[in-house]
N, CA, C and O atoms as a GROMACS GRO file, in nm:
protein
  428
    1MET      N    1  -1.227   0.418   1.706
    1MET     CA    2  -1.304   0.296   1.711
    1MET      C    3  -1.376   0.270   1.578
    1MET      O    4  -1.391   0.156   1.536
    2LYS      N    5  -1.420   0.379   1.514
    2LYS     CA    6  -1.491   0.363   1.387
    2LYS      C    7  -1.397   0.308   1.282
    2LYS      O    8  -1.437   0.228   1.198
    3LYS      N    9  -1.270   0.350   1.287
    3LYS     CA   10  -1.171   0.302   1.188
    3LYS      C   11  -1.149   0.151   1.204
    3LYS      O   12  -1.140   0.080   1.104
    4VAL      N   13  -1.142   0.103   1.325
    4VAL     CA   14  -1.119  -0.039   1.350
    4VAL      C   15  -1.236  -0.120   1.297
    4VAL      O   16  -1.217  -0.223   1.232
    5ILE      N   17  -1.358  -0.074   1.323
    5ILE     CA   18  -1.477  -0.144   1.275
    5ILE      C   19  -1.483  -0.140   1.124
    5ILE      O   20  -1.519  -0.240   1.062
    6LEU      N   21  -1.448  -0.027   1.062
    6LEU     CA   22  -1.449  -0.015   0.918
    6LEU      C   23  -1.345  -0.106   0.853
    6LEU      O   24  -1.373  -0.170   0.751
    7ILE      N   25  -1.228  -0.112   0.910
    7ILE     CA   26  -1.122  -0.200   0.858
    7ILE      C   27  -1.164  -0.347   0.871
    7ILE      O   28  -1.144  -0.426   0.779
    8ALA      N   29  -1.221  -0.383   0.985
    8ALA     CA   30  -1.266  -0.521   1.004
    8ALA      C   31  -1.376  -0.558   0.905
    8ALA      O   32  -1.378  -0.669   0.853
    9ALA      N   33  -1.466  -0.465   0.879
    9ALA     CA   34  -1.573  -0.492   0.781
    9ALA      C   35  -1.516  -0.508   0.642
    9ALA      O   36  -1.561  -0.595   0.567
   10CYS      N   37  -1.416  -0.426   0.606
   10CYS     CA   38  -1.353  -0.436   0.474
   10CYS      C   39  -1.282  -0.570   0.458
   10CYS      O   40  -1.295  -0.636   0.355
   11VAL      N   41  -1.207  -0.609   0.559
   11VAL     CA   42  -1.133  -0.736   0.554
   11VAL      C   43  -1.232  -0.852   0.542
   11VAL      O   44  -1.212  -0.943   0.463
   12LEU      N   45  -1.338  -0.848   0.620
   12LEU     CA   46  -1.439  -0.954   0.617
   12LEU      C   47  -1.505  -0.962   0.479
   12LEU      O   48  -1.524  -1.071   0.425
   13SER      N   49  -1.539  -0.846   0.423
   13SER     CA   50  -1.605  -0.848   0.293
   13SER      C   51  -1.510  -0.894   0.183
   13SER      O   52  -1.553  -0.962   0.090
   14LEU      N   53  -1.382  -0.858   0.190
   14LEU     CA   54  -1.286  -0.901   0.091
   14LEU      C   55  -1.262  -1.052   0.095
   14LEU      O   56  -1.251  -1.116  -0.009
   15THR      N   57  -1.255  -1.108   0.214
   15THR     CA   58  -1.233  -1.252   0.223
   15THR      C   59  -1.357  -1.328   0.177
   15THR      O   60  -1.345  -1.436   0.118
   16THR      N   61  -1.476  -1.274   0.202
   16THR     CA   62  -1.599  -1.338   0.157
   16THR      C   63  -1.608  -1.334   0.006
   16THR      O   64  -1.643  -1.434  -0.056
   17VAL      N   65  -1.576  -1.221  -0.054
   17VAL     CA   66  -1.581  -1.208  -0.200
   17VAL      C   67  -1.478  -1.299  -0.264
   17VAL      O   68  -1.507  -1.363  -0.365
   18ASN      N   69  -1.360  -1.307  -0.207
   18ASN     CA   70  -1.254  -1.391  -0.262
   18ASN      C   71  -1.290  -1.538  -0.254
   18ASN      O   72  -1.267  -1.612  -0.350
   19ALA      N   73  -1.347  -1.581  -0.144
   19ALA     CA   74  -1.385  -1.720  -0.128
   19ALA      C   75  -1.496  -1.758  -0.227
   19ALA      O   76  -1.494  -1.866  -0.287
   20GLN      N   77  -1.593  -1.669  -0.244
   20GLN     CA   78  -1.701  -1.696  -0.337
   20GLN      C   79  -1.650  -1.694  -0.481
   20GLN      O   80  -1.693  -1.774  -0.564
   21GLY      N   81  -1.560  -1.603  -0.511
   21GLY     CA   82  -1.506  -1.594  -0.646
   21GLY      C   83  -1.424  -1.715  -0.681
   21GLY      O   84  -1.429  -1.761  -0.795
   22ALA      N   85  -1.350  -1.770  -0.587
   22ALA     CA   86  -1.270  -1.888  -0.613
   22ALA      C   87  -1.359  -2.008  -0.640
   22ALA      O   88  -1.330  -2.088  -0.728
   23ALA      N   89  -1.466  -2.020  -0.565
   23ALA     CA   90  -1.557  -2.134  -0.585
   23ALA      C   91  -1.630  -2.122  -0.719
   23ALA      O   92  -1.654  -2.222  -0.787
   24ALA      N   93  -1.666  -1.999  -0.754
   24ALA     CA   94  -1.742  -1.980  -0.878
   24ALA      C   95  -1.656  -1.998  -1.001
   24ALA      O   96  -1.706  -2.040  -1.105
   25THR      N   97  -1.528  -1.965  -0.992
   25THR     CA   98  -1.441  -1.973  -1.109
   25THR      C   99  -1.362  -2.102  -1.118
   25THR      O  100  -1.288  -2.121  -1.215
   26SER      N  101  -1.375  -2.190  -1.021
   26SER     CA  102  -1.301  -2.316  -1.029
   26SER      C  103  -1.350  -2.392  -1.152
   26SER      O  104  -1.470  -2.400  -1.176
   27PRO      N  105  -1.256  -2.449  -1.232
   27PRO     CA  106  -1.293  -2.505  -1.362
   27PRO      C  107  -1.396  -2.617  -1.351
   27PRO      O  108  -1.510  -2.600  -1.396
   28VAL      N  109  -1.359  -2.726  -1.294
   28VAL     CA  110  -1.450  -2.841  -1.283
   28VAL      C  111  -1.420  -2.908  -1.149
   28VAL      O  112  -1.304  -2.918  -1.107
   29ARG      N  113  -1.522  -2.953  -1.086
   29ARG     CA  114  -1.500  -3.022  -0.960
   29ARG      C  115  -1.412  -3.144  -0.984
   29ARG      O  116  -1.416  -3.206  -1.090
   30LYS      N  117  -1.335  -3.178  -0.884
   30LYS     CA  118  -1.240  -3.288  -0.897
   30LYS      C  119  -1.309  -3.419  -0.932
   30LYS      O  120  -1.256  -3.497  -1.011
   31GLU      N  121  -1.426  -3.443  -0.876
   31GLU     CA  122  -1.497  -3.568  -0.903
   31GLU      C  123  -1.543  -3.575  -1.048
   31GLU      O  124  -1.551  -3.684  -1.106
   32ALA      N  125  -1.575  -3.459  -1.107
   32ALA     CA  126  -1.630  -3.458  -1.242
   32ALA      C  127  -1.521  -3.468  -1.350
   32ALA      O  128  -1.550  -3.504  -1.464
   33ARG      N  129  -1.397  -3.436  -1.314
   33ARG     CA  130  -1.288  -3.444  -1.411
   33ARG      C  131  -1.263  -3.587  -1.450
   33ARG      O  132  -1.268  -3.679  -1.368
   34GLN      N  133  -1.235  -3.605  -1.578
   34GLN     CA  134  -1.200  -3.738  -1.625
   34GLN      C  135  -1.050  -3.754  -1.628
   34GLN      O  136  -0.978  -3.662  -1.668
   35LYS      N  137  -1.004  -3.868  -1.586
   35LYS     CA  138  -0.862  -3.898  -1.588
   35LYS      C  139  -0.821  -3.928  -1.732
   35LYS      O  140  -0.887  -4.005  -1.801
   36PRO      N  141  -0.710  -3.867  -1.777
   36PRO     CA  142  -0.668  -3.897  -1.915
   36PRO      C  143  -0.626  -4.044  -1.930
   36PRO      O  144  -0.578  -4.106  -1.836
   37THR      N  145  -0.645  -4.096  -2.049
   37THR     CA  146  -0.611  -4.235  -2.074
   37THR      C  147  -0.460  -4.250  -2.079
   37THR      O  148  -0.387  -4.150  -2.085
   38THR      N  149  -0.412  -4.373  -2.076
   38THR     CA  150  -0.268  -4.395  -2.081
   38THR      C  151  -0.212  -4.345  -2.214
   38THR      O  152  -0.101  -4.293  -2.219
   39GLU      N  153  -0.288  -4.362  -2.321
   39GLU     CA  154  -0.240  -4.314  -2.452
   39GLU      C  155  -0.230  -4.163  -2.455
   39GLU      O  156  -0.136  -4.109  -2.512
   40GLN      N  157  -0.327  -4.094  -2.393
   40GLN     CA  158  -0.321  -3.947  -2.386
   40GLN      C  159  -0.204  -3.901  -2.302
   40GLN      O  160  -0.136  -3.804  -2.337
   41ARG      N  161  -0.179  -3.970  -2.191
   41ARG     CA  162  -0.066  -3.932  -2.106
   41ARG      C  163   0.068  -3.956  -2.179
   41ARG      O  164   0.160  -3.875  -2.168
   42ALA      N  165   0.078  -4.067  -2.253
   42ALA     CA  166   0.200  -4.095  -2.327
   42ALA      C  167   0.219  -3.992  -2.437
   42ALA      O  168   0.332  -3.948  -2.460
   43GLN      N  169   0.111  -3.953  -2.505
   43GLN     CA  170   0.122  -3.853  -2.610
   43GLN      C  171   0.164  -3.718  -2.553
   43GLN      O  172   0.243  -3.646  -2.614
   44LYS      N  173   0.110  -3.685  -2.436
   44LYS     CA  174   0.150  -3.559  -2.371
   44LYS      C  175   0.300  -3.560  -2.338
   44LYS      O  176   0.369  -3.461  -2.361
   45GLN      N  177   0.348  -3.670  -2.283
   45GLN     CA  178   0.490  -3.678  -2.250
   45GLN      C  179   0.577  -3.669  -2.376
   45GLN      O  180   0.683  -3.606  -2.375
   46THR      N  181   0.530  -3.733  -2.484
   46THR     CA  182   0.606  -3.726  -2.609
   46THR      C  183   0.607  -3.584  -2.662
   46THR      O  184   0.711  -3.536  -2.707
   47ASP      N  185   0.493  -3.516  -2.657
   47ASP     CA  186   0.486  -3.378  -2.703
   47ASP      C  187   0.575  -3.286  -2.620
   47ASP      O  188   0.641  -3.196  -2.674
   48GLU      N  189   0.577  -3.308  -2.487
   48GLU     CA  190   0.661  -3.226  -2.402
   48GLU      C  191   0.810  -3.247  -2.433
   48GLU      O  192   0.888  -3.152  -2.434
   49LEU      N  193   0.847  -3.372  -2.456
   49LEU     CA  194   0.985  -3.400  -2.491
   49LEU      C  195   1.019  -3.341  -2.627
   49LEU      O  196   1.129  -3.290  -2.647
   50ASN      N  197   0.925  -3.348  -2.720
   50ASN     CA  198   0.946  -3.293  -2.851
   50ASN      C  199   0.962  -3.140  -2.845
   50ASN      O  200   1.038  -3.082  -2.922
   51ALA      N  201   0.891  -3.077  -2.752
   51ALA     CA  202   0.905  -2.932  -2.736
   51ALA      C  203   1.041  -2.896  -2.675
   51ALA      O  204   1.100  -2.794  -2.710
   52ALA      N  205   1.090  -2.981  -2.586
   52ALA     CA  206   1.219  -2.955  -2.522
   52ALA      C  207   1.334  -2.979  -2.619
   52ALA      O  208   1.422  -2.894  -2.633
   53VAL      N  209   1.333  -3.092  -2.684
   53VAL     CA  210   1.435  -3.127  -2.784
   53VAL      C  211   1.359  -3.175  -2.907
   53VAL      O  212   1.272  -3.261  -2.896
   54VAL      N  213   1.390  -3.121  -3.019
   54VAL     CA  214   1.317  -3.155  -3.140
   54VAL      C  215   1.347  -3.300  -3.179
   54VAL      O  216   1.462  -3.337  -3.202
   55LEU      N  217   1.241  -3.381  -3.185
   55LEU     CA  218   1.256  -3.521  -3.222
   55LEU      C  219   1.236  -3.537  -3.372
   55LEU      O  220   1.159  -3.463  -3.434
   56THR      N  221   1.305  -3.634  -3.428
   56THR     CA  222   1.283  -3.665  -3.570
   56THR      C  223   1.156  -3.747  -3.583
   56THR      O  224   1.099  -3.791  -3.483
   57ASP      N  225   1.112  -3.766  -3.706
   57ASP     CA  226   0.992  -3.846  -3.729
   57ASP      C  227   1.012  -3.992  -3.690
   57ASP      O  228   0.916  -4.061  -3.655
   58ASP      N  229   1.135  -4.039  -3.697
   58ASP     CA  230   1.163  -4.176  -3.656
   58ASP      C  231   1.165  -4.192  -3.504
   58ASP      O  232   1.131  -4.298  -3.451
   59GLN      N  233   1.205  -4.086  -3.434
   59GLN     CA  234   1.217  -4.094  -3.288
   59GLN      C  235   1.084  -4.083  -3.217
   59GLN      O  236   1.065  -4.142  -3.111
   60LYS      N  237   0.989  -4.009  -3.274
   60LYS     CA  238   0.860  -3.985  -3.206
   60LYS      C  239   0.786  -4.114  -3.173
   60LYS      O  240   0.743  -4.130  -3.058
   61PRO      N  241   0.769  -4.209  -3.267
   61PRO     CA  242   0.698  -4.332  -3.227
   61PRO      C  243   0.773  -4.414  -3.124
   61PRO      O  244   0.712  -4.480  -3.040
   62LYS      N  245   0.906  -4.411  -3.131
   62LYS     CA  246   0.985  -4.486  -3.033
   62LYS      C  247   0.968  -4.427  -2.894
   62LYS      O  248   0.949  -4.499  -2.797
   63VAL      N  249   0.975  -4.293  -2.886
   63VAL     CA  250   0.959  -4.226  -2.757
   63VAL      C  251   0.816  -4.248  -2.706
   63VAL      O  252   0.796  -4.270  -2.587
   64TYR      N  253   0.719  -4.244  -2.795
   64TYR     CA  254   0.580  -4.268  -2.753
   64TYR      C  255   0.565  -4.408  -2.695
   64TYR      O  256   0.501  -4.427  -2.592
   65ASP      N  257   0.624  -4.507  -2.760
   65ASP     CA  258   0.616  -4.644  -2.711
   65ASP      C  259   0.683  -4.659  -2.576
   65ASP      O  260   0.632  -4.729  -2.488
   66LEU      N  261   0.798  -4.594  -2.559
   66LEU     CA  262   0.868  -4.598  -2.430
   66LEU      C  263   0.783  -4.532  -2.321
   66LEU      O  264   0.771  -4.585  -2.210
   67ALA      N  265   0.724  -4.418  -2.352
   67ALA     CA  266   0.640  -4.348  -2.255
   67ALA      C  267   0.517  -4.430  -2.220
   67ALA      O  268   0.477  -4.437  -2.104
   68LEU      N  269   0.456  -4.492  -2.320
   68LEU     CA  270   0.339  -4.576  -2.297
   68LEU      C  271   0.374  -4.696  -2.206
   68LEU      O  272   0.300  -4.728  -2.113
   69ASN      N  273   0.485  -4.760  -2.234
   69ASN     CA  274   0.528  -4.874  -2.152
   69ASN      C  275   0.560  -4.828  -2.009
   69ASN      O  276   0.530  -4.898  -1.913
   70LYS      N  277   0.620  -4.710  -1.996
   70LYS     CA  278   0.653  -4.658  -1.864
   70LYS      C  279   0.526  -4.631  -1.784
   70LYS      O  280   0.518  -4.665  -1.666
   71ILE      N  281   0.427  -4.569  -1.847
   71ILE     CA  282   0.303  -4.537  -1.777
   71ILE      C  283   0.232  -4.664  -1.736
   71ILE      O  284   0.178  -4.672  -1.626
   72LYS      N  285   0.229  -4.764  -1.823
   72LYS     CA  286   0.164  -4.891  -1.787
   72LYS      C  287   0.236  -4.958  -1.671
   72LYS      O  288   0.173  -5.013  -1.581
   73ALA      N  289   0.369  -4.954  -1.673
   73ALA     CA  290   0.446  -5.017  -1.565
   73ALA      C  291   0.424  -4.941  -1.434
   73ALA      O  292   0.407  -5.004  -1.329
   74LEU      N  293   0.424  -4.809  -1.438
   74LEU     CA  294   0.403  -4.731  -1.315
   74LEU      C  295   0.262  -4.753  -1.260
   74LEU      O  296   0.243  -4.764  -1.139
   75ASP      N  297   0.163  -4.760  -1.348
   75ASP     CA  298   0.027  -4.786  -1.302
   75ASP      C  299   0.016  -4.923  -1.238
   75ASP      O  300  -0.054  -4.940  -1.139
   76ALA      N  301   0.085  -5.022  -1.296
   76ALA     CA  302   0.083  -5.156  -1.238
   76ALA      C  303   0.149  -5.156  -1.100
   76ALA      O  304   0.102  -5.224  -1.009
   77ILE      N  305   0.256  -5.082  -1.084
   77ILE     CA  306   0.324  -5.073  -0.955
   77ILE      C  307   0.232  -5.004  -0.853
   77ILE      O  308   0.222  -5.049  -0.739
   78ARG      N  309   0.166  -4.894  -0.894
   78ARG     CA  310   0.074  -4.826  -0.803
   78ARG      C  311  -0.039  -4.918  -0.759
   78ARG      O  312  -0.078  -4.917  -0.642
   79LEU      N  313  -0.090  -4.996  -0.852
   79LEU     CA  314  -0.198  -5.089  -0.820
   79LEU      C  315  -0.150  -5.199  -0.726
   79LEU      O  316  -0.222  -5.242  -0.635
   80LYS      N  317  -0.028  -5.244  -0.749
   80LYS     CA  318   0.029  -5.349  -0.667
   80LYS      C  319   0.044  -5.306  -0.521
   80LYS      O  320   0.020  -5.386  -0.430
   81TYR      N  321   0.084  -5.182  -0.499
   81TYR     CA  322   0.108  -5.130  -0.363
   81TYR      C  323  -0.006  -5.039  -0.316
   81TYR      O  324   0.015  -4.957  -0.227
   82LYS      N  325  -0.123  -5.052  -0.374
   82LYS     CA  326  -0.234  -4.963  -0.343
   82LYS      C  327  -0.269  -4.961  -0.196
   82LYS      O  328  -0.288  -4.854  -0.138
   83ASP      N  329  -0.277  -5.076  -0.135
   83ASP     CA  330  -0.317  -5.085   0.005
   83ASP      C  331  -0.201  -5.104   0.102
   83ASP      O  332  -0.222  -5.125   0.222
   84ALA      N  333  -0.080  -5.097   0.052
   84ALA     CA  334   0.037  -5.119   0.138
   84ALA      C  335   0.060  -4.999   0.229
   84ALA      O  336   0.042  -4.884   0.189
   85GLN      N  337   0.100  -5.027   0.350
   85GLN     CA  338   0.133  -4.921   0.445
   85GLN      C  339   0.271  -4.863   0.416
   85GLN      O  340   0.292  -4.742   0.424
   86ASP      N  341   0.364  -4.950   0.383
   86ASP     CA  342   0.503  -4.908   0.355
   86ASP      C  343   0.517  -4.884   0.206
   86ASP      O  344   0.504  -4.978   0.127
   87LYS      N  345   0.545  -4.761   0.167
   87LYS     CA  346   0.554  -4.725   0.026
   87LYS      C  347   0.698  -4.729  -0.025
   87LYS      O  348   0.723  -4.695  -0.140
   88THR      N  349   0.792  -4.770   0.058
   88THR     CA  350   0.932  -4.773   0.017
   88THR      C  351   0.957  -4.864  -0.102
   88THR      O  352   1.024  -4.821  -0.196
   89PRO      N  353   0.907  -4.987  -0.105
   89PRO     CA  354   0.932  -5.073  -0.222
   89PRO      C  355   0.868  -5.015  -0.349
   89PRO      O  356   0.922  -5.030  -0.458
   90GLU      N  357   0.753  -4.950  -0.333
   90GLU     CA  358   0.687  -4.888  -0.449
   90GLU      C  359   0.776  -4.780  -0.509
   90GLU      O  360   0.795  -4.774  -0.630
   91GLY      N  361   0.831  -4.695  -0.424
   91GLY     CA  362   0.918  -4.588  -0.471
   91GLY      C  363   1.043  -4.644  -0.538
   91GLY      O  364   1.088  -4.592  -0.640
   92THR      N  365   1.099  -4.748  -0.481
   92THR     CA  366   1.219  -4.808  -0.538
   92THR      C  367   1.191  -4.867  -0.675
   92THR      O  368   1.269  -4.848  -0.768
   93GLU      N  369   1.079  -4.939  -0.689
   93GLU     CA  370   1.045  -4.997  -0.819
   93GLU      C  371   1.016  -4.888  -0.922
   93GLU      O  372   1.055  -4.899  -1.038
   94MET      N  373   0.949  -4.783  -0.878
   94MET     CA  374   0.917  -4.674  -0.972
   94MET      C  375   1.045  -4.603  -1.019
   94MET      O  376   1.058  -4.570  -1.137
   95LYS      N  377   1.137  -4.582  -0.927
   95LYS     CA  378   1.265  -4.520  -0.966
   95LYS      C  379   1.338  -4.606  -1.069
   95LYS      O  380   1.396  -4.555  -1.165
   96THR      N  381   1.335  -4.736  -1.046
   96THR     CA  382   1.402  -4.827  -1.139
   96THR      C  383   1.340  -4.820  -1.278
   96THR      O  384   1.412  -4.815  -1.378
   97VAL      N  385   1.209  -4.818  -1.285
   97VAL     CA  386   1.140  -4.812  -1.414
   97VAL      C  387   1.170  -4.678  -1.483
   97VAL      O  388   1.202  -4.674  -1.602
   98LYS      N  389   1.161  -4.569  -1.407
   98LYS     CA  390   1.187  -4.437  -1.465
   98LYS      C  391   1.332  -4.425  -1.515
   98LYS      O  392   1.356  -4.369  -1.622
   99LYS      N  393   1.425  -4.477  -1.438
   99LYS     CA  394   1.566  -4.470  -1.477
   99LYS      C  395   1.590  -4.551  -1.605
   99LYS      O  396   1.663  -4.508  -1.694
  100GLU      N  397   1.529  -4.668  -1.610
  100GLU     CA  398   1.544  -4.754  -1.729
  100GLU      C  399   1.489  -4.686  -1.854
  100GLU      O  400   1.553  -4.689  -1.959
  101VAL      N  401   1.372  -4.625  -1.842
  101VAL     CA  402   1.310  -4.555  -1.956
  101VAL      C  403   1.394  -4.434  -1.994
  101VAL      O  404   1.413  -4.406  -2.113
  102HIS      N  405   1.443  -4.363  -1.895
  102HIS     CA  406   1.527  -4.246  -1.924
  102HIS      C  407   1.653  -4.288  -2.002
  102HIS      O  408   1.692  -4.222  -2.099
  103ASN      N  409   1.715  -4.396  -1.959
  103ASN     CA  410   1.835  -4.444  -2.029
  103ASN      C  411   1.801  -4.489  -2.172
  103ASN      O  412   1.880  -4.468  -2.264
  104ASN      N  413   1.684  -4.550  -2.190
  104ASN     CA  414   1.642  -4.592  -2.325
  104ASN      C  415   1.615  -4.471  -2.414
  104ASN      O  416   1.648  -4.472  -2.533
  105ILE      N  417   1.555  -4.369  -2.359
  105ILE     CA  418   1.529  -4.247  -2.438
  105ILE      C  419   1.658  -4.179  -2.475
  105ILE      O  420   1.674  -4.133  -2.588
  106ARG      N  421   1.752  -4.173  -2.383
  106ARG     CA  422   1.881  -4.110  -2.414
  106ARG      C  423   1.956  -4.187  -2.523
  106ARG      O  424   2.027  -4.127  -2.604
  107ALA      N  425   1.939  -4.318  -2.524
  107ALA     CA  426   2.006  -4.401  -2.626
  107ALA      C  427   1.943  -4.372  -2.760
  107ALA      O  428   1.983  -4.430  -2.861
   0.00000   0.00000   0.00000
């Protein structure tokens, strides 16, 4: 019986310590985080693509412009369907925009 109580106490203390540790080490509360700007998001996408395939100096501004336009278009679509119950048209429009940008980047 003592073993069962000891094991239960250990498990309880470990879960308590883990829960407190997770809350204490969480970086920033979600509400306090700032959303990156569209320019920052476009630059991040350009940098990620540059890391995957090395872009020339001529290609970087073109890819950045395409990424910026894509982000603006997707944000406009999200805003358009913000309160809609049916998200199917939103997904279809987003796929179309993403596919078009992908084809432009490949070109």
